[in-house]
Backbone as CSV, one residue per row, in Angstrom:
resi,resn,N_x,N_y,N_z,CA_x,CA_y,CA_z,C_x,C_y,C_z
1,UNK,47.512,-49.212,42.323,47.141,-48.496,42.198,47.975,-48.258,40.725
2,UNK,47.219,-47.492,39.948,47.548,-47.653,38.419,48.170,-46.376,38.517
3,UNK,49.465,-46.899,37.552,50.597,-46.185,37.257,49.982,-45.701,35.634
4,UNK,50.111,-44.285,35.664,50.206,-43.722,34.092,50.965,-43.605,33.339
5,UNK,50.675,-44.404,32.027,52.085,-44.426,30.946,52.914,-45.681,31.419
6,UNK,52.339,-46.353,32.087,53.178,-47.602,32.389,53.595,-48.237,31.111
7,UNK,54.665,-49.308,30.863,54.709,-50.035,30.405,54.077,-51.108,30.170
8,UNK,53.603,-51.867,29.790,52.323,-52.710,29.282,53.134,-54.382,29.130
9,UNK,54.545,-54.051,28.357,55.027,-55.222,27.897,54.689,-55.647,26.929
10,UNK,55.084,-56.839,26.537,54.934,-56.972,24.373,53.527,-57.478,24.339
11,UNK,53.329,-57.497,23.558,51.970,-57.045,22.745,52.716,-58.245,21.394
12,UNK,51.572,-59.132,21.748,51.347,-59.852,20.004,50.858,-59.140,18.974
13,UNK,51.328,-59.215,17.770,50.741,-58.979,16.556,49.284,-59.874,16.370
14,UNK,48.027,-59.264,16.241,47.256,-60.139,15.712,47.058,-60.949,14.370
15,UNK,47.025,-62.052,14.164,46.545,-62.905,12.428,45.968,-61.861,11.941
16,UNK,46.335,-62.100,10.577,46.038,-61.103,9.532,46.118,-59.887,9.454
17,UNK,47.106,-59.236,10.232,47.853,-57.694,9.841,48.748,-57.498,9.583
18,UNK,49.500,-56.886,8.910,50.342,-56.850,7.815,51.265,-56.060,8.229
19,UNK,52.435,-56.677,7.762,53.799,-55.907,8.695,53.135,-53.862,8.576
20,UNK,53.046,-53.756,7.171,52.926,-52.525,7.241,51.961,-51.657,7.631
21,UNK,50.904,-52.410,8.058,49.803,-52.162,8.663,49.629,-51.615,10.325
22,UNK,50.798,-52.442,11.276,51.257,-52.325,12.375,53.000,-51.259,12.727
23,UNK,53.499,-51.127,11.399,54.746,-51.207,11.390,54.687,-49.504,12.123
24,UNK,53.722,-48.713,12.077,54.262,-47.015,12.153,53.565,-47.547,13.694
25,UNK,52.894,-48.144,14.364,52.635,-48.073,15.381,53.856,-48.127,16.394
26,UNK,54.954,-47.933,15.939,56.271,-47.935,16.654,56.650,-46.593,16.915
27,UNK,55.583,-45.448,16.047,56.018,-44.513,16.510,55.233,-43.359,15.931
28,UNK,54.858,-43.026,14.561,54.215,-42.297,14.315,52.942,-42.109,14.744
29,UNK,52.356,-43.231,14.209,50.614,-43.448,14.713,50.463,-42.760,15.864
30,UNK,51.361,-43.481,17.038,50.965,-43.014,18.669,51.185,-41.470,18.824
31,UNK,51.990,-41.058,18.122,52.596,-40.038,18.054,51.367,-38.617,17.769
32,UNK,51.274,-38.895,16.369,49.377,-38.304,15.890,48.203,-38.560,17.107
33,UNK,48.314,-40.027,17.257,47.437,-40.011,18.323,47.040,-39.480,19.764
34,UNK,48.210,-39.559,20.009,49.101,-38.399,20.851,48.205,-37.269,21.269
35,UNK,48.719,-36.493,19.543,48.147,-35.236,19.509,47.104,-35.014,19.675
36,UNK,46.470,-35.486,19.150,44.773,-35.321,18.810,44.147,-35.865,20.604
37,UNK,44.659,-37.211,21.082,43.835,-36.957,22.222,44.544,-36.143,23.120
38,UNK,45.694,-35.367,23.428,45.564,-34.278,24.505,44.275,-33.211,23.915
39,UNK,44.114,-32.855,23.157,43.453,-31.857,22.782,41.919,-32.000,23.763
40,UNK,41.533,-33.818,24.047,40.094,-33.202,24.803,39.003,-33.141,23.668
41,UNK,38.981,-34.006,23.171,38.144,-33.380,21.442,37.038,-33.637,22.011
42,UNK,35.732,-33.191,21.777,34.253,-33.291,22.399,33.550,-33.408,20.921
43,UNK,32.727,-33.652,20.042,31.620,-33.567,19.229,31.308,-32.523,18.791
44,UNK,31.846,-32.506,17.162,31.536,-31.259,16.501,33.359,-30.261,16.524
45,UNK,34.209,-30.648,17.488,35.309,-29.704,17.697,36.212,-29.499,16.251
46,UNK,36.337,-28.742,15.822,37.636,-28.501,14.901,38.810,-27.954,15.533
47,UNK,39.924,-29.185,14.581,41.381,-29.059,15.014,41.974,-28.159,14.194
48,UNK,42.689,-27.318,14.399,44.181,-26.703,13.371,45.398,-27.966,13.467
49,UNK,45.939,-28.382,12.831,46.904,-29.308,12.905,47.829,-28.727,11.792
50,UNK,48.935,-28.297,12.539,50.182,-27.523,11.819,51.437,-29.070,11.813
51,UNK,51.509,-28.801,9.883,52.351,-29.406,9.607,51.499,-30.733,9.036
52,UNK,52.138,-31.285,7.614,50.745,-32.664,7.334,52.176,-33.301,6.745
53,UNK,53.340,-33.688,7.405,54.089,-35.042,7.303,53.663,-36.018,8.343
54,UNK,54.401,-37.065,8.250,53.597,-38.391,8.854,52.993,-38.153,9.755
55,UNK,53.555,-37.431,10.930,52.909,-37.344,12.079,51.610,-36.447,12.094
56,UNK,51.684,-35.862,10.883,50.729,-34.727,10.680,49.299,-35.172,10.373
57,UNK,49.406,-36.682,9.416,48.731,-37.541,8.617,48.026,-38.108,9.983
58,UNK,48.721,-38.503,10.671,47.893,-39.902,11.597,47.593,-38.769,12.541
59,UNK,47.865,-37.545,12.879,46.966,-36.770,13.894,45.646,-35.877,13.523
60,UNK,45.535,-35.834,11.942,44.630,-36.133,11.370,43.236,-37.210,11.491
61,UNK,43.850,-37.905,10.728,43.095,-38.769,11.446,42.741,-39.597,12.301
62,UNK,43.620,-39.234,13.531,43.354,-39.886,14.892,42.412,-38.656,15.422
63,UNK,41.689,-37.035,14.816,41.714,-36.731,15.566,40.372,-36.876,14.891
64,UNK,40.015,-37.206,14.192,39.052,-37.782,13.541,38.220,-38.577,14.639
65,UNK,39.279,-40.093,14.403,38.431,-41.319,15.086,38.113,-40.535,16.496
66,UNK,38.832,-39.803,17.421,38.109,-39.485,18.698,37.126,-37.963,18.223
67,UNK,36.783,-38.390,17.144,35.097,-37.415,17.592,35.279,-36.047,16.565
68,UNK,36.106,-35.881,16.389,36.054,-33.958,15.972,35.236,-33.676,14.703
69,UNK,34.930,-33.122,14.877,33.953,-32.522,13.651,34.892,-32.067,11.945
70,UNK,35.724,-31.122,12.063,36.353,-30.911,11.575,37.988,-31.101,11.766
71,UNK,38.614,-30.752,10.451,40.093,-30.543,10.906,40.490,-29.640,9.822
72,UNK,41.769,-29.232,9.999,42.137,-27.919,9.456,43.657,-28.307,9.623
73,UNK,44.203,-28.845,8.228,45.336,-29.008,8.613,46.184,-27.406,7.341
74,UNK,47.506,-28.185,7.804,48.548,-26.672,7.173,49.322,-26.862,6.922
75,UNK,50.010,-27.045,5.631,51.095,-27.105,5.346,51.556,-26.085,3.997
76,UNK,52.572,-26.798,3.226,52.386,-25.792,1.425,53.091,-26.313,0.432
77,UNK,53.323,-28.196,1.308,53.912,-29.377,0.188,52.716,-29.834,-0.702
78,UNK,52.453,-29.533,-1.822,51.464,-30.258,-2.232,50.940,-31.746,-2.207
79,UNK,52.099,-32.576,-2.322,51.679,-33.830,-1.844,50.542,-34.426,-0.412
80,UNK,51.275,-33.209,0.204,50.934,-34.265,1.725,49.371,-33.031,1.431
81,UNK,49.120,-31.664,1.613,47.846,-31.380,1.564,47.481,-32.127,0.617
82,UNK,47.539,-32.629,-0.208,46.480,-33.846,-1.518,46.113,-34.953,-0.728
83,UNK,46.876,-35.525,0.417,46.501,-36.550,1.460,45.967,-36.103,3.049
84,UNK,46.242,-35.028,3.251,45.395,-34.652,3.890,44.038,-34.472,3.822
85,UNK,43.730,-33.732,2.575,42.092,-33.662,1.905,41.465,-35.110,1.539
86,UNK,42.726,-36.095,0.853,42.403,-37.496,1.164,41.580,-37.733,3.173
87,UNK,42.395,-37.864,3.759,42.316,-38.358,4.791,40.343,-37.065,5.259
88,UNK,39.732,-36.098,4.805,39.039,-36.143,5.229,38.970,-34.786,5.675
89,UNK,40.207,-33.216,5.788,40.409,-32.448,6.208,40.095,-31.287,5.360
90,UNK,40.448,-30.352,5.489,40.266,-28.872,4.737,41.809,-28.670,5.104
91,UNK,42.397,-27.467,4.130,43.538,-27.606,3.669,44.192,-26.010,4.042
92,UNK,45.219,-25.450,4.267,45.257,-24.252,3.992,46.838,-23.880,3.607
93,UNK,47.505,-23.763,2.457,48.922,-23.361,1.963,49.252,-22.369,2.841
94,UNK,50.428,-22.247,3.965,50.848,-20.990,4.665,51.504,-20.271,3.535
95,UNK,51.912,-20.894,2.241,52.814,-19.694,1.755,51.703,-18.296,0.704
96,UNK,50.449,-19.305,0.921,49.059,-18.564,-0.368,48.343,-17.734,0.586
97,UNK,48.266,-18.468,2.116,46.896,-17.524,2.986,48.165,-17.136,3.632
98,UNK,47.272,-16.111,4.840,47.339,-15.416,6.498,46.608,-16.254,6.933
99,UNK,47.551,-17.500,7.886,46.481,-18.029,8.416,46.486,-18.278,9.365
100,UNK,46.465,-16.835,10.671,45.706,-16.549,11.350,44.673,-16.049,11.008
101,UNK,44.083,-14.927,9.945,42.929,-14.314,9.283,42.360,-15.559,8.510
102,UNK,42.194,-16.884,7.804,42.214,-17.802,7.340,41.143,-18.743,8.203
103,UNK,41.804,-18.871,9.577,41.606,-19.432,10.905,40.052,-18.423,11.215
104,UNK,40.368,-17.164,10.834,39.306,-16.522,11.922,38.098,-16.854,10.788
105,UNK,38.213,-16.647,9.753,37.144,-16.552,9.012,36.421,-18.406,8.834
106,UNK,37.252,-18.943,9.238,36.544,-20.334,8.483,36.170,-20.801,10.117
107,UNK,36.175,-20.049,11.222,35.326,-20.781,12.505,34.601,-19.225,12.637
108,UNK,34.455,-18.467,11.759,33.546,-17.078,12.117,34.573,-16.472,13.614
109,UNK,35.510,-16.054,13.611,36.103,-15.396,14.658,36.524,-16.085,15.866
110,UNK,36.165,-17.323,15.959,36.322,-17.789,17.426,37.863,-18.239,17.708
111,UNK,38.439,-19.190,16.229,39.055,-19.946,16.856,39.051,-21.502,16.706
112,UNK,40.032,-22.251,16.209,40.048,-23.550,16.242,39.767,-23.592,17.564
113,UNK,39.150,-25.036,18.301,39.146,-25.249,20.053,40.291,-25.831,20.030
114,UNK,41.219,-26.481,18.956,42.128,-26.958,19.586,43.671,-26.651,18.672
115,UNK,44.754,-26.610,19.113,45.977,-26.367,17.610,46.800,-27.354,18.679
116,UNK,47.540,-28.227,17.037,48.228,-29.207,16.943,49.503,-28.491,16.471
117,UNK,50.828,-28.522,17.238,52.023,-28.765,16.376,52.553,-29.331,15.933
118,UNK,52.341,-30.007,14.969,53.484,-31.561,14.788,54.567,-31.102,13.985
119,UNK,54.964,-29.777,13.679,56.119,-29.626,13.338,56.975,-29.399,14.169
120,UNK,57.308,-28.237,15.066,58.459,-28.399,15.834,59.529,-27.219,15.142
121,UNK,60.899,-27.830,15.620,62.141,-26.375,15.644,62.475,-26.755,13.604
122,UNK,62.293,-27.424,12.858,62.099,-27.573,11.684,61.405,-27.043,10.692
123,UNK,60.508,-26.288,11.255,59.552,-25.209,10.917,60.252,-24.668,9.051
124,UNK,59.366,-24.075,8.022,59.438,-23.510,7.188,60.488,-22.121,7.307
125,UNK,61.575,-22.146,7.095,62.094,-20.952,6.966,61.859,-19.456,6.563
126,UNK,60.902,-19.717,4.985,60.737,-18.409,5.187,58.838,-18.051,5.040
127,UNK,58.216,-19.032,5.824,56.821,-19.104,5.471,56.319,-17.530,6.460
128,UNK,57.679,-16.604,6.946,56.507,-15.324,7.961,58.282,-14.415,8.071
129,UNK,57.881,-13.040,8.398,58.948,-12.279,8.867,59.576,-13.280,10.094
130,UNK,58.563,-13.668,11.050,59.294,-14.371,12.212,60.466,-15.232,11.812
131,UNK,59.729,-16.009,11.146,60.195,-17.551,10.782,61.391,-17.110,10.538
132,UNK,62.326,-16.206,9.478,63.334,-15.609,9.016,64.277,-15.096,10.160
133,UNK,63.232,-14.169,11.147,64.415,-13.901,12.467,64.913,-14.967,12.992
134,UNK,64.222,-16.062,13.526,64.292,-17.084,13.724,65.591,-18.117,13.202
135,UNK,65.409,-18.083,11.944,66.429,-18.915,11.382,68.032,-18.080,11.215
136,UNK,67.819,-16.531,11.541,68.797,-15.882,11.201,69.259,-16.145,12.906
137,UNK,68.781,-16.256,14.352,69.169,-16.319,15.499,69.953,-17.319,15.331
138,UNK,69.282,-18.294,15.077,70.144,-20.200,15.009,71.540,-20.018,14.590
139,UNK,71.320,-19.087,12.925,72.873,-19.723,12.308,73.450,-18.347,13.092
140,UNK,73.312,-17.557,13.977,74.216,-16.633,14.946,74.453,-17.182,16.235
141,UNK,73.851,-18.139,16.335,74.569,-18.963,17.872,73.355,-18.365,18.849
142,UNK,72.912,-17.351,18.201,71.450,-16.037,19.091,70.568,-16.856,19.672
143,UNK,69.642,-18.129,19.328,68.546,-19.026,19.459,69.173,-20.163,19.301
144,UNK,67.886,-21.023,19.853,68.198,-22.802,19.287,66.821,-22.830,18.716
145,UNK,66.235,-22.540,18.764,64.945,-23.188,17.974,64.040,-22.312,16.613
146,UNK,63.167,-22.652,16.247,62.831,-22.117,15.156,60.682,-22.288,15.871
147,UNK,60.601,-21.634,16.654,58.867,-21.672,17.156,58.134,-20.787,16.650
148,UNK,58.153,-20.383,14.946,57.158,-19.803,14.829,55.513,-20.247,14.836
149,UNK,55.915,-22.055,14.218,55.170,-22.376,14.207,53.746,-22.183,15.752
150,UNK,54.611,-22.687,16.832,53.626,-22.371,18.174,53.531,-21.283,18.302
151,UNK,54.408,-20.050,18.034,53.669,-18.573,18.434,52.345,-18.746,16.934
152,UNK,52.109,-19.302,16.409,50.705,-19.081,15.561,50.047,-20.050,15.823
153,UNK,50.277,-20.736,16.727,48.691,-21.525,17.119,48.407,-20.795,17.880
154,UNK,49.406,-20.836,19.367,48.734,-19.966,20.343,48.146,-18.813,19.861
155,UNK,47.942,-17.935,19.150,47.543,-16.422,18.532,46.340,-17.078,17.759
156,UNK,46.400,-19.145,17.516,45.075,-18.982,16.218,44.301,-19.295,17.868
157,UNK,44.634,-19.984,18.394,43.585,-21.043,19.324,42.686,-20.254,19.986
158,UNK,41.202,-20.308,19.955,40.426,-20.348,20.491,40.588,-19.969,22.362
159,UNK,39.900,-18.697,22.626,39.865,-18.672,23.932,39.537,-19.568,24.708
160,UNK,40.358,-19.859,26.101,40.514,-21.383,27.061,40.364,-22.506,26.038
161,UNK,40.956,-22.752,24.822,41.229,-23.859,24.018,42.677,-24.965,24.299
162,UNK,43.338,-25.872,23.351,44.058,-26.421,23.635,45.221,-25.763,22.728
163,UNK,46.181,-26.130,23.095,47.422,-26.557,22.185,48.208,-27.869,22.293
164,UNK,48.020,-28.169,21.309,49.401,-29.492,21.962,50.616,-29.750,20.815
165,UNK,51.196,-30.309,21.226,52.501,-29.988,20.412,52.976,-31.128,20.972
166,UNK,53.707,-31.756,19.563,54.308,-33.275,19.516,55.298,-32.525,18.777
167,UNK,55.450,-31.403,18.126,56.643,-31.315,17.248,57.825,-30.940,18.258
168,UNK,59.263,-31.197,17.653,60.211,-31.191,18.564,60.890,-30.250,18.258
169,UNK,61.237,-29.377,20.272,61.982,-28.381,20.562,63.305,-28.866,21.380
170,UNK,64.034,-27.901,20.995,65.422,-29.047,21.959,66.074,-27.955,22.597
171,UNK,65.218,-26.675,22.827,65.876,-25.447,23.752,65.425,-24.632,24.520
172,UNK,66.058,-23.729,24.342,65.107,-22.163,24.904,64.325,-21.507,23.753
173,UNK,63.018,-21.673,23.551,62.071,-20.716,22.996,62.147,-19.119,23.266
174,UNK,62.414,-18.117,21.809,62.009,-16.926,22.190,60.719,-16.433,22.076
175,UNK,60.535,-15.658,22.291,59.410,-14.606,21.327,58.052,-15.308,22.071
176,UNK,57.700,-16.349,22.572,56.595,-16.860,22.868,55.011,-16.246,23.454
177,UNK,54.066,-15.942,22.884,52.718,-14.762,23.578,52.669,-15.620,25.072
178,UNK,53.804,-15.958,25.519,52.968,-16.163,27.080,51.243,-15.551,27.727
179,UNK,51.785,-14.464,27.515,50.820,-13.313,27.802,49.482,-13.486,27.047
180,UNK,49.141,-13.664,25.948,48.544,-13.513,25.098,47.451,-15.369,25.472
181,UNK,48.776,-16.011,26.094,47.914,-17.771,25.999,47.604,-17.880,27.899
182,UNK,48.086,-16.487,28.260,47.326,-16.128,29.979,46.244,-15.987,29.613
183,UNK,46.343,-14.864,29.384,44.565,-14.061,29.242,43.747,-14.989,28.769
184,UNK,44.020,-15.263,27.536,42.505,-16.650,26.922,42.862,-17.698,27.433
185,UNK,43.677,-18.152,29.088,43.373,-19.282,29.293,44.298,-20.406,28.676
186,UNK,44.357,-20.449,28.037,45.075,-21.852,27.266,46.117,-22.843,28.157
187,UNK,45.442,-24.332,27.233,45.984,-24.537,28.047,46.979,-25.880,27.190
188,UNK,47.923,-26.084,27.842,49.379,-26.369,27.103,49.629,-28.088,27.019
189,UNK,49.659,-29.062,26.032,50.241,-29.990,26.548,51.462,-31.235,25.566
190,UNK,52.357,-31.501,26.278,52.731,-31.977,25.468,53.954,-32.810,25.817
191,UNK,54.907,-33.230,24.911,55.496,-34.622,25.164,56.123,-35.733,24.662
192,UNK,56.731,-36.138,24.752,57.538,-37.027,24.165,56.469,-38.360,24.074
193,UNK,56.727,-39.034,22.785,54.927,-40.199,22.910,55.680,-41.011,23.958
194,UNK,54.767,-41.431,24.881,55.374,-43.496,25.785,54.642,-43.906,24.753
195,UNK,54.869,-44.758,24.144,54.345,-45.286,23.062,53.228,-46.907,23.582
196,UNK,54.246,-47.154,24.903,53.591,-48.449,25.195,52.218,-48.065,26.175
197,UNK,52.518,-47.014,26.214,50.603,-46.774,26.328,49.574,-46.613,25.587
198,UNK,49.703,-46.416,24.220,49.038,-46.091,23.740,48.880,-47.704,22.521
199,UNK,50.510,-47.863,22.593,50.178,-49.465,21.676,48.389,-49.922,21.763
200,UNK,48.501,-50.400,22.810,47.101,-51.919,22.742,45.840,-51.218,21.989
201,UNK,45.792,-49.897,22.564,44.212,-49.467,22.176,44.281,-49.400,20.633
202,UNK,45.657,-48.835,20.386,45.653,-48.251,18.939,46.029,-49.735,17.721
203,UNK,46.754,-51.124,18.454,46.559,-52.439,17.849,45.195,-52.847,17.856
204,UNK,44.321,-52.149,18.919,42.678,-52.515,18.810,41.792,-51.744,17.632
205,UNK,42.507,-50.697,17.311,41.513,-50.042,16.303,42.375,-49.984,14.829
206,UNK,43.677,-50.649,14.573,44.081,-51.148,13.258,43.290,-52.950,12.965
207,UNK,43.165,-53.351,14.274,42.465,-54.641,13.994,41.423,-54.748,13.875
208,UNK,40.374,-53.943,13.784,38.840,-53.620,14.403,38.495,-53.200,12.359
209,UNK,40.131,-52.512,12.112,39.767,-51.817,10.685,39.320,-50.549,10.579
210,UNK,39.581,-49.550,11.907,39.002,-48.097,12.035,40.147,-47.745,11.520
211,UNK,41.168,-47.854,10.840,42.192,-47.007,10.781,43.152,-48.184,10.318
212,UNK,44.037,-47.971,8.803,44.912,-48.738,8.246,46.199,-47.776,8.196
213,UNK,47.274,-47.791,9.178,48.023,-46.549,9.023,49.015,-46.611,7.825
214,UNK,48.930,-48.088,7.126,49.759,-47.518,6.283,49.144,-46.694,5.118
215,UNK,48.863,-46.013,4.628,48.122,-44.764,3.685,48.771,-44.487,3.921
216,UNK,49.809,-43.929,4.593,51.103,-42.970,4.785,51.712,-43.169,3.966
217,UNK,52.431,-44.440,3.529,53.646,-44.653,2.872,53.011,-44.504,1.329
218,UNK,54.363,-43.346,1.048,54.414,-43.461,-0.654,55.259,-43.987,-1.605
219,UNK,56.477,-45.003,-0.407,57.613,-45.482,-1.494,58.173,-46.717,-0.462
220,UNK,57.925,-47.760,-1.869,58.676,-48.745,-1.253,60.014,-49.091,-1.577
221,UNK,61.041,-49.872,-0.670,62.555,-49.406,-1.578,62.981,-50.792,-1.424
222,UNK,64.376,-50.990,-1.550,65.171,-51.854,-1.163,66.514,-51.243,0.297
223,UNK,67.090,-51.777,1.199,67.805,-51.127,1.646,68.689,-49.960,1.058
224,UNK,69.607,-51.198,-0.385,70.415,-50.092,-0.877,69.698,-48.712,-1.512
225,UNK,68.572,-48.557,-1.559,68.052,-47.420,-2.236,68.068,-46.281,-0.860
226,UNK,68.579,-46.669,0.212,67.979,-45.798,1.030,68.721,-44.407,0.914
227,UNK,69.947,-44.271,0.750,70.237,-42.875,0.814,70.348,-42.214,-0.114
228,UNK,69.775,-42.336,-1.564,69.013,-41.778,-2.235,67.358,-41.227,-1.708
229,UNK,66.585,-42.359,-1.399,65.451,-41.645,-0.689,65.761,-41.129,-0.005
230,UNK,66.924,-41.002,0.521,66.470,-39.850,2.136,66.725,-38.756,1.346
231,UNK,67.498,-38.361,0.126,67.562,-37.197,-0.130,66.352,-36.784,-1.040
232,UNK,65.276,-37.899,-1.732,64.428,-37.559,-2.435,63.120,-37.325,-1.010
233,UNK,63.548,-37.450,-0.245,62.803,-37.001,0.682,63.199,-35.479,1.470
234,UNK,64.521,-35.171,1.618,65.056,-34.208,2.162,64.087,-33.028,1.635
235,UNK,64.592,-33.259,-0.277,64.480,-32.385,-1.445,62.889,-32.344,-1.773
236,UNK,61.723,-33.219,-0.623,60.518,-32.915,-1.111,60.192,-32.985,-2.358
237,UNK,60.648,-34.350,-2.992,60.151,-34.883,-4.630,59.556,-35.913,-4.699
238,UNK,58.937,-35.853,-5.887,58.554,-37.362,-6.156,57.284,-37.583,-5.523
239,UNK,56.664,-36.615,-4.582,55.830,-36.916,-3.784,55.778,-37.891,-2.146
240,UNK,57.246,-37.266,-2.173,57.160,-38.761,-1.192,57.260,-38.428,0.339
241,UNK,56.345,-39.243,1.209,55.811,-38.884,2.554,56.426,-39.325,3.404
242,UNK,56.284,-41.129,3.022,56.614,-42.057,4.391,57.219,-42.994,3.409
243,UNK,58.871,-43.447,4.040,59.099,-44.411,2.745,59.757,-45.865,3.683
244,UNK,59.135,-47.106,2.741,58.765,-48.214,3.701,60.208,-49.228,3.066
245,UNK,61.429,-49.843,3.346,62.545,-50.189,3.208,62.684,-51.485,3.338
246,UNK,61.999,-52.470,2.707,62.905,-53.987,3.133,64.207,-54.557,2.492
247,UNK,64.738,-55.166,3.284,65.904,-55.767,2.406,65.507,-56.191,1.202
């Protein structure tokens, strides 16, 4: 009997692949790929992705690997949006556009075929009125998470579409529009990534040259530079998206 997501055991890194090409097979590449895999992509599908951090960037490229016709990426950090565009995505700045209206316009009133939440509870706190309210509730211990991205993804997804969740949530989510999701037949798929399940197929894709995950690296540094680069990443400075540190 085949056991889904079984541990496949250790894999040998093929000769000719660099450390940087395989480094992200341990986390962000399988997570982004799973997010796209959950969408059951068929040719010409439109996939909307909230969050253009490292996982979102991998989800963009994975959606195209799996046959998406169009990817729309949503963020507000300029370097993240630029990297998303370099990967073939159309982009929306959520601080400059009404995301629901924009997605409706871009899909002729239908909505994306699938929506990926690659943000989770650490969403921007000033992106919308409900995001400010979420922040206030968390600060006063009246809530545990800030799920306004998930709410937005539900509202934006087309009827009988898929909402794929890889952004991390840690508790009880408030005011999720389940009535809308039920009435429009949405499918929810979510998980902590079973990395071992995805490793063999993703290693093959890297080896074949279908994708080089090292594209996401913006900074390379020594270990002793780590504390300063954590601050750089936190404060969204110097175009920092992903740091690789070596001794």
